[in-house]
C-alpha positions, 0 to 999 in steps of 0.5 A, a space after each residue: 132440622 139440618 139438611 144432613 139429617 135422615 128425617 130432614 124432609 119430613 121435619 122441615 115440611 112439618 115445621 113449615 106447615 106448623 108455622 103456616 097453620 099457626 099464622 092462619 089461627 092468629 088471623 082467624 082468632 084475632 087473639 094476641 096471646 094464647 094459652 097453649 097445651 103441647 100434648 106429647 111435647 117431647 123436648 118442645 122442638 116447636 115452642 119457639 114458633 109460639 113464644 111471642 104469642 104465648 100467655 101460657 105454654 104447658 108441655 104434657 108428655 109421659 117423659 119426666 122432662 115435661 111440665 106435666 107428666 101424663 098420657 094424652 088419653 088422660 089430661 090432668 086439666 079442667 075443661 075449657 082451659 086452653 086456646 090452642 092444643 098442639 099434638 105433633 107426631 104423637 097419636 100413633 103412639 097412643 093406644 087409644 087415639 080417639 080418647 086422646 083426641 076427645 081429651 084434647 077437645 075437652 080441655 079446649 075453650 069454645 072456639 079454640 084450635 088444634 094443630 096436629 100431625 101424625 104419620 101416614 107413612 113412616 117406619 116402626 118407631 116405638 116410643 115406647 109403642 107405635 100402634 098405627 098410621 092414618 090416611 087423610 080420611 082416617 085423620 078426618 074421622 079421628 077429629 070428627 067431633 070438631 066443627 071444622 077439620 082441614 087435613 094437608 099432607 106434609 110431603 108430595 109422593 116423590 118426597 115421601 119416597 125419598 124420605 123412606 129411602 133416607 130412613 132405610 139408608 140411615 138404618 143401614 149406617 147404624 148397623 155398618 160403620 163403614 158405609 156411614 160417610 158415603 151414605 150420609 152424602 147420598 142422604 144429603 143429596 136426596 134431601 136436596 132433590 126432595 126439598 125442591 
């Protein structure tokens, strides 16, 4: 993400955490390549992180641009097919997130891994729907059927506060063209403060 983006702090932190999480998985599993399912893939913004270690990479989304068009709650794959499931900022859009997590588990091989993220705090963003947010305990409960669950916040509280301010400033620039340049300068300065 660019430091000029209103959602830079969240995206940059998420990117780093995905990278670290995958490195940990590679060390633990000792696999050289992975069969990966990216559930809610969108435009596959994180795919390049996984490319050198991919045996197969299948993006699933309700968008017609995905490799496979399907909802997260009903994955059209046989049981135990994948080594790694990815699910980034998608569960809040699922009407039945517990069912989506159960489907993730169903399509994973024994001993497979999941890297998932969901917002604890974020503005309403229907795509096409936006149903919920999670605390650390709530996210652990959502993945309670997995043998081991580790939850890490992406941003510290001060950076989260800055991120929310930047989202609101961006929303104002969308409604008022005349404040666009000064607000983008403020957003960029806040991003610099928030990343330290």
